[in-house]
C-alpha positions in Angstrom: 59.3 -42.9 -2.8 58.2 -43.4 0.7 60.6 -44.9 3.2 59.7 -46.9 6.3 60.4 -43.8 8.4 57.8 -41.6 6.7 54.2 -41.2 7.8 51.2 -40.9 5.4 48.9 -38.1 6.8 45.2 -38.8 6.0 42.7 -35.9 5.9 39.0 -36.0 6.7 35.9 -34.0 5.7 32.9 -33.5 8.0 29.4 -33.7 6.4 26.0 -32.7 7.8 22.6 -33.4 6.4 20.3 -32.1 9.1 20.2 -35.3 11.2 19.9 -34.9 15.0 20.7 -37.1 18.0 17.8 -38.6 19.9 16.2 -36.3 22.4 17.0 -33.0 20.5 14.8 -30.6 18.6 15.7 -28.8 15.4 15.0 -25.2 16.6 17.3 -25.6 19.7 20.1 -27.4 17.8 20.0 -24.8 15.0 20.2 -22.0 17.4 23.2 -23.6 19.3 25.0 -24.3 16.0 24.4 -20.7 14.9 25.8 -19.3 18.1 28.7 -21.7 18.5 29.9 -21.7 14.9 29.0 -18.0 14.3 26.9 -18.7 11.3 24.4 -16.5 9.5 20.7 -17.4 9.3 21.1 -18.3 5.6 23.9 -20.7 6.4 21.9 -22.4 9.1 19.0 -22.7 6.8 21.3 -24.4 4.2 22.6 -26.8 6.9 19.1 -28.0 7.6 17.9 -28.0 4.0 18.1 -31.9 3.9 21.1 -31.8 1.5 24.5 -33.2 2.4 26.7 -30.2 3.2 30.5 -30.2 3.8 31.1 -28.1 6.9 34.8 -28.8 7.6 37.5 -30.1 5.4 41.2 -31.2 5.6 41.1 -32.3 9.2 43.4 -35.0 10.6 41.9 -37.8 12.7 42.2 -36.1 16.0 40.7 -32.8 14.8 37.9 -34.7 13.0 37.1 -36.6 16.2 37.0 -33.4 18.3 34.8 -31.7 15.7 32.3 -34.7 15.7 32.3 -34.7 19.5 31.6 -31.0 19.5 28.7 -31.3 17.1 27.3 -34.2 19.1 27.4 -32.0 22.2 25.2 -29.6 20.3 22.8 -32.4 19.4 23.8 -32.7 15.7 24.7 -36.0 14.1 27.4 -35.5 11.5 29.4 -37.9 9.2 33.1 -38.1 8.6 34.7 -39.2 5.3 36.8 -41.2 5.1 35.6 -42.8 8.4 37.8 -42.5 11.4 39.8 -45.6 12.3 38.4 -47.7 15.0 41.8 -48.6 16.5 45.3 -47.2 16.6 46.7 -46.6 13.2 50.3 -47.1 12.1 51.0 -44.1 10.1 53.8 -43.9 7.5 55.8 -40.6 7.5 56.9 -39.1 4.2 59.7 -36.6 4.5 59.8 -34.2 1.7 63.1 -33.6 -0.1 65.2 -30.9 1.4 65.0 -28.8 -1.7 61.2 -29.2 -2.1 59.2 -25.9 -1.7 57.1 -25.5 1.4 53.4 -26.4 1.0 50.7 -24.2 2.5 48.8 -25.7 5.4 45.4 -27.1 4.4 44.0 -26.4 7.8 44.6 -23.8 10.5 46.9 -24.4 13.4 44.2 -23.4 15.8 43.0 -25.9 18.3 39.3 -24.7 17.9 37.6 -27.5 15.9 34.9 -25.0 14.7 37.4 -22.7 13.1 36.9 -22.3 9.3 39.7 -24.0 7.3 41.9 -21.9 5.1 40.8 -22.3 1.5 43.8 -21.7 -0.8 41.4 -21.3 -3.7 39.1 -18.8 -2.0 40.2 -15.9 -4.2 39.3 -17.9 -7.4 35.9 -19.5 -6.5 33.0 -19.0 -4.1 30.5 -21.4 -2.7 26.7 -21.0 -3.1 25.1 -20.0 0.2 22.3 -22.5 -0.3 23.4 -25.6 -2.3 27.2 -25.3 -1.9 28.0 -25.3 -5.6 31.4 -23.7 -6.5 31.1 -20.7 -8.8 33.2 -17.6 -9.8 33.5 -15.0 -7.1 31.8 -12.3 -9.2 28.6 -14.4 -9.7 25.5 -12.7 -8.2 23.2 -15.7 -8.6 23.8 -19.5 -8.3 23.5 -21.2 -11.7 22.2 -24.4 -10.1 19.6 -23.3 -7.5 19.2 -19.7 -8.6 19.8 -18.3 -5.1 20.9 -14.6 -4.8 24.5 -14.5 -3.6 24.5 -10.9 -2.5 24.8 -10.2 1.3 21.4 -10.0 3.0 20.0 -7.4 5.3 18.6 -8.1 8.8 15.0 -6.9 9.1 13.6 -5.6 12.4 10.3 -6.8 13.8 9.4 -3.4 15.2 9.8 -1.7 11.8 7.8 -4.4 10.1 5.0 -4.1 12.7 4.9 -0.3 12.3 4.7 -0.6 8.6 1.9 -3.2 9.0 -0.2 -0.7 11.1 0.4 2.4 8.9 0.7 0.9 5.4 -0.5 -2.6 5.8 -3.4 -2.1 3.4 -0.7 -1.3 0.8 1.3 -4.3 1.7 4.2 -2.1 2.9 5.3 -4.5 5.6 5.6 -7.3 3.2 7.6 -5.2 0.7 9.9 -4.3 3.6 10.5 -8.0 4.3 11.4 -8.5 0.6 8.1 -10.1 -0.4 6.9 -8.5 -3.6 3.5 -10.0 -3.3 2.7 -7.5 -0.6 1.2 -5.2 -3.3 -1.7 -7.8 -3.6 -3.0 -6.6 -0.2 -4.7 -3.7 -2.1 -6.8 -6.2 -4.0 -8.5 -7.4 -0.8 -8.9 -3.9 0.8 -10.2 -3.4 3.5 -9.7 -7.0 4.5 -6.0 -6.7 3.7 -5.7 -3.9 6.3 -7.4 -6.0 9.0 -5.0 -8.9 8.2 -2.0 -6.6 8.4 -3.0 -5.5 11.9 -3.1 -9.1 13.0 0.3 -9.6 11.4 1.7 -6.6 13.3 0.8 -8.3 16.6 2.4 -11.6 15.3 5.6 -9.8 14.4 5.9 -8.3 17.9 5.2 -11.6 19.6 7.6 -13.7 17.5 10.6 -14.8 19.5 13.9 -13.2 18.5 15.7 -16.4 17.5 12.8 -17.4 15.2 12.6 -14.0 13.7 16.4 -13.9 13.2 16.3 -17.3 11.4 13.5 -16.1 9.1 14.3 -12.5 8.4 17.9 -12.0 9.7 19.4 -12.3 6.2 16.8 -10.9 3.7 18.4 -10.6 0.2 17.6 -7.9 -2.3 17.7 -4.1 -1.6 14.7 -2.9 -3.6 12.0 -3.4 -1.0 11.9 0.2 0.2 12.2 1.5 -3.3 9.2 -0.7 -4.2 7.3 0.8 -1.3 8.1 4.4 -2.4 7.1 3.6 -6.0 4.1 1.4 -5.3 2.7 3.6 -2.5 1.8 6.7 -4.5 0.6 4.5 -7.4 -1.7 2.5 -5.2 -3.0 5.7 -3.5 -4.0 7.0 -6.9 -5.8 3.8 -7.6 -7.6 3.9 -4.3 -8.5 7.5 -4.9 -9.9 6.6 -8.3 -12.0 3.9 -6.8 -13.4 6.1 -4.1 -14.2 8.9 -6.6 -16.0 6.3 -8.8 -18.2 5.6 -5.9 -18.6 9.1 -4.4 -19.3 11.1 -7.6 -22.4 9.1 -8.7 -23.7 9.2 -5.2 -23.3 13.0 -5.1 -24.9 13.4 -8.5 -27.9 11.4 -7.2 -28.1 13.7 -4.2 -28.2 16.8 -6.5 -30.9 15.3 -8.7 -33.1 14.4 -5.7 -32.7 18.0 -4.5 -33.8 19.3 -8.0 -36.9 17.1 -7.9 -37.8 18.2 -4.4 -37.6 21.8 -5.4 -39.8 21.2 -8.4 -42.4 19.4 -6.3 -42.5 22.3 -3.9 -43.0 24.7 -6.8 -45.9 22.5 -8.0 -47.5 22.3 -4.6 -49.8 25.4 -4.9 -51.3 24.1 -8.1 -51.9 20.7 -6.5 -53.7 22.5 -3.7 -56.0 24.2 -6.3 -56.9 20.9 -7.8 -57.5 19.4 -4.4 -59.7 22.3 -3.2 -61.8 22.1 -6.4 -62.4 18.4 -6.1 -63.3 18.6 -2.4 -65.6 21.6 -3.0 -67.4 20.5 -6.2 -66.6 16.8 -6.6 -65.5 17.7 -10.2 -62.3 16.2 -11.5 -60.6 18.7 -13.8 -59.4 17.5 -17.2 -57.0 20.4 -18.1 -55.2 23.4 -16.7 -58.1 25.7 -17.5 -60.6 23.5 -15.7 -58.5 23.8 -12.5 -57.9 27.5 -12.9 -54.3 27.0 -13.6 -52.4 29.0 -16.3 -51.8 27.0 -19.6 -48.0 27.5 -19.4 -46.6 26.9 -15.9 -42.9 27.1 -15.2 -40.5 28.1 -12.5 -36.9 27.8 -11.5 -36.9 24.1 -11.2 -40.3 23.3 -12.7 -40.2 23.2 -16.5 -43.9 22.5 -17.1 -47.1 21.4 -15.3 -50.1 20.0 -17.2 -53.4 18.6 -15.9 -54.5 15.5 -17.9 -57.7 13.6 -18.0 -58.8 12.2 -14.6 -57.0 15.1 -13.0 -53.5 13.6 -13.3 -50.9 16.3 -12.8 -47.8 15.8 -15.0 -44.6 17.8 -14.1 -41.3 18.0 -15.9 -38.0 19.5 -14.7 -35.6 22.2 -15.9 -32.4 20.4 -15.0 -30.6 19.1 -18.2 -30.0 15.7 -16.7 -33.7 15.4 -16.0 -34.8 16.4 -19.5 -37.8 14.4 -20.8 -38.3 12.8 -17.4 -41.9 13.1 -16.0 -43.5 12.7 -12.6 -47.3 12.1 -12.4 -49.5 13.0 -9.4 -52.9 11.2 -9.6 -55.7 12.5 -7.2 -58.1 9.9 -5.8 -61.3 11.2 -4.1 -62.6 8.8 -1.5 -65.1 9.7 1.3 -64.4 13.4 1.0 -60.6 12.8 1.3 -58.0 13.3 -1.4 -55.2 10.7 -1.8 -52.4 11.5 -4.2 -50.6 8.7 -5.9 -47.2 10.1 -7.0 -45.6 6.8 -8.3 -46.3 7.5 -12.0 -44.1 9.0 -14.6 -40.7 8.1 -16.1 -38.5 9.6 -13.4 -36.2 7.0 -11.9 -36.9 5.8 -8.4 -33.5 7.0 -7.1 -34.5 10.6 -7.7 -38.0 10.4 -6.2 -39.0 11.1 -2.6 -39.5 7.9 -0.7 -43.3 8.1 -0.7 -43.3 8.4 -4.5 -41.1 5.5 -5.4 -42.6 2.8 -7.6 -43.6 -0.3 -5.6 -41.9 -2.4 -8.2 -38.5 -1.3 -6.9 -38.7 -2.7 -3.4 -35.1 -1.9 -2.6 -35.8 1.8 -2.9 -38.5 1.7 -0.2 -37.6 3.0 3.2 -38.9 1.1 6.3 -42.5 2.0 6.9 -42.8 4.2 3.7 -45.8 4.0 1.5 -45.9 4.1 -2.2 -48.7 6.7 -2.2 -49.4 9.8 -0.1 -52.4 10.1 2.1 -53.6 13.6 3.1 -55.0 13.9 6.7 -57.1 16.9 7.6 -58.0 18.8 10.8 -61.6 18.6 11.9 -62.4 21.9 10.2 -60.4 20.8 7.1 -58.3 24.0 7.2 -54.9 22.3 8.1 -53.5 19.1 6.6 -50.6 16.7 6.7 -49.4 14.4 4.0 -48.5 11.1 5.5 -48.1 7.5 4.4 -50.4 4.6 5.2 -51.0 3.0 8.6 -51.2 6.2 10.6 -53.6 6.2 13.6 -55.3 9.1 15.3 -53.6 10.2 18.6 -55.4 12.1 21.4 -53.2 15.0 22.4 -54.8 17.9 24.3 -54.7 21.3 22.5 -53.6 19.7 19.1 -55.8 20.4 16.1 -54.5 17.1 14.6 -52.2 14.4 15.8 -51.3 10.9 14.5 -48.9 8.0 15.4 -47.3 5.3 13.3 -46.9 2.4 15.7 -44.7 0.2 13.5 -42.2 3.0 12.8 -42.6 4.5 16.3 -43.1 8.0 15.0 -45.6 10.6 16.2 -46.7 13.9 14.7 -48.9 16.7 16.0 -50.1 20.2 14.9 -51.1 22.9 17.3 -52.8 26.0 16.0 -52.8 29.2 18.0 -54.6 32.4 16.9 -52.5 35.6 16.7 -55.1 37.5 18.7 -54.2 35.3 21.7 -50.8 36.9 21.8 -49.5 40.5 22.3 -49.8 42.6 19.2 -46.7 42.5 17.0 -45.6 39.0 18.1 -42.9 37.9 15.7 -42.0 34.4 14.6 -38.7 34.5 16.5 -40.6 35.4 19.7 -43.1 32.6 19.1 -40.3 30.1 18.6 -38.6 31.2 21.9 -41.9 30.7 23.7 -42.1 27.2 22.4 -38.5 26.5 23.6 -39.2 28.0 27.1 -42.6 26.5 27.9 -43.3 23.4 25.7 -40.6 21.0 26.9 -40.7 21.7 30.6 -41.2 17.9 31.4 -37.9 17.1 29.6 -34.6 16.7 31.6 -31.1 17.1 30.3 -32.5 19.1 27.3 -30.4 20.2 24.3 -31.7 22.4 21.5 -30.2 22.5 17.9 -31.3 25.3 15.7 -32.0 24.3 12.0 -32.7 27.9 10.8 -35.3 29.4 8.5 -37.4 27.3 6.1 -40.5 27.8 4.0 -43.3 25.3 4.5 -45.5 25.4 1.4 -45.2 29.2 1.2 -45.3 29.9 4.9 -42.3 31.2 6.9 -41.0 28.7 9.5 -38.2 28.4 12.0 -37.1 24.8 12.7 -35.2 23.2 15.6 -34.6 19.9 17.3 -35.1 19.1 21.0 -33.4 16.2 22.7 -34.0 15.1 26.3 -35.2 12.5 28.7 -38.9 12.0 29.5 -40.3 9.0 31.4 -36.9 7.5 31.5 -36.6 7.5 27.7 -34.3 9.7 25.6 -36.6 11.4 23.0 -35.8 13.6 20.1 -38.3 15.9 18.3 -38.3 18.1 15.2 -40.3 21.3 15.7 -41.4 23.8 13.2 -42.7 27.2 14.4 -44.9 28.4 11.5 -46.5 31.8 10.9 -49.6 32.7 8.8 -51.6 35.9 8.6 -54.0 34.8 11.4 -52.3 32.0 13.3 -49.1 30.6 14.7 -48.5 26.8 14.3 -46.4 24.4 16.1 -45.7 21.2 14.0 -43.9 18.5 16.0 -42.7 15.0 15.0 -40.9 12.9 17.6 -39.5 9.4 18.3 -36.8 7.8 20.4 -33.4 9.4 19.9 -32.0 6.3 18.2 -35.0 5.8 15.9 -35.1 9.5 15.1 -31.5 9.5 14.0 -32.2 6.5 11.7 -35.3 8.1 10.2 -34.4 11.8 10.3 -35.0 12.4 6.6 -38.4 10.7 6.8 -39.4 12.7 9.9 -38.4 16.0 8.2 -40.6 15.1 5.2 -43.5 14.6 7.5 -43.1 18.0 9.2 -42.6 19.9 6.0 -45.7 18.4 4.5 -47.9 20.6 6.7 -50.3 22.9 4.7 -53.1 25.3 5.6 -55.8 26.7 3.4 -56.0 29.8 5.5 -52.6 31.5 5.0 
């Protein structure tokens, strides 16, 4: 029993619920408390979670007052329970019996008010890093709030930024930061990669204290493992997506080439029909009428048949084009043949631009026509197969020249008799003459050789010329063509930018050149 000479020692507990003194801001107070009390980012986050957290226990009145004053100096408003007495307290002293065992101190003898109290039960329980619930020391996850109790790992902003740049489209930077949903970045590719580049800049510009509070104690150690596992899997997925797009596109390219070869093989028979109609005005109704063998076939051309009204129907040898047809319908108007090549069952994506069905407007190239118009030289020996809206152009020395104002493309043919050159002049020598003397008004000239071609059965050497003339950068495609009696220069030109945009169309114009005097 207590005697009048004994003193009753009352202990106090300090609680904090995130309240601040007027004039203080949370980020600054949190940083000061973390530095002064040597707390982890996770512990600071728990202090400011809004819950009432005990941060110091078993303090006597003087220690509790010093602790409250220290927190107030940091800007934090804490509570003490039981409250400190407002005036001097008369304490009763209890003297333990002489034979009583010594009791362990409930608080350290240190004068530092921020020192952690000695918990005599520390070996038997642990406190949740988030909600403060007591649990067995071997527990890995809190049974109340579910927070992982394993020690966290500090993440570096530089590494996160580097991963965002290199593997952001895979979400690698988010996986590094312990955020599994980083794998979802692939679903918004390529937008996800753009977002990750912005995030890389944000990571590098984030102040160190703020980064430390957010990523200084990231729990879970499977982030990099997830990157190593998910990375190859996602690469396979992306590769499959790219293959799914590229393979059909390549297949369409092969089919267009097959059709183009078959059209070239059918060209001589088309010329026969055209010559017959221009000479006699008679429209053949079969192969025999046009002087064409009954069974026509070639490497890429499976069959060719003349139907009523002179329509030429061709089929193809490639297995993927089996049973597909393409129809060329001749139209004689004012001693000029126009071929409509939009008929037949061949899909538009395999047809040349000029032969695509007008019903599929998305397949039309700018300025392309759905039918082919044949333009002749004055003596009707040479011809070009162009679209609509081409106007005559006066160029000295040219046997025929035209311009398409809307598409900004010009084309000209110059015929030169062999007898005007030295005997034995070769096609290579004629091409070199064109290079040396034709483009003398160009500055900053560059020549690109395109090699040997055949233009409707005639040997040709093709090359491009790029240079400045009249202050404009111009690009031209030139074909040096050889026949038994003549040399030809077939040239199509445009501004350099427009040429690059319409290069395939320009090449089709040049290679459409034909002569009836081989």
